[in-house]
N, C-alpha and C positions, 0 to 999 in steps of 0.2 A: 798586536804587541808594539808597546810605544817605545820611542826612541833610547828612553831611560831604561827601560826592562831590559832591552837589548845590550846597551851599556853594562848595565848591572851584570848580566848574565856572561858577558865575555870579561869583565873583571874578576868575577867569582872564578871563570876558567883561569884566569893568570894568577890568581890565589892559589888554586891547585897546583898549576904548574911550578909556581914557587915552592909549594911545599915538596914535591917531587925533586926539583933541581938542585935545592938547598941554598940559593941565593935569591935576594931581592932588590930591587931598584927604588931609589927615591932620588937622591942627587948625585948618588954614586950607588956601587954594588955593595951588599953586605953580603957574606958569606956565613952560614949558620954555623960552622966549625969554628971559626975565628973569633965572630963577634955576634954570640948568640943573643944578648940583649938586644942590639940595635936589630938584628935580624926579626925577632919575634913581634918587636915593637913596630917595626915598619909593615910588616905582615900584617898585623892588628889592625894597622891603618888602612892599609888597602881594602883589607875586608869590611871595616867599617864603612868605606866611600862605597865598595862595592853593595852592601845590604841598604846602605841609604838610598841608591838610586831605584829602588822597589817602591819607595814611600814619595818619591817627587812626583808632582801631576803636572803634565805640560799641555 
């Protein structure tokens, strides 16, 4: 298992945790109930980063 796959797996776990937790971090914390658009946009950003880790070759 490469380091990028490990990082991608950890980031995917983080995304799942954020789904259950209802808050996500970028430069500050976004809560799903208070700022849904910012929450989902940031969550999708982290998901894209996590998935992209599986396509990098080191």
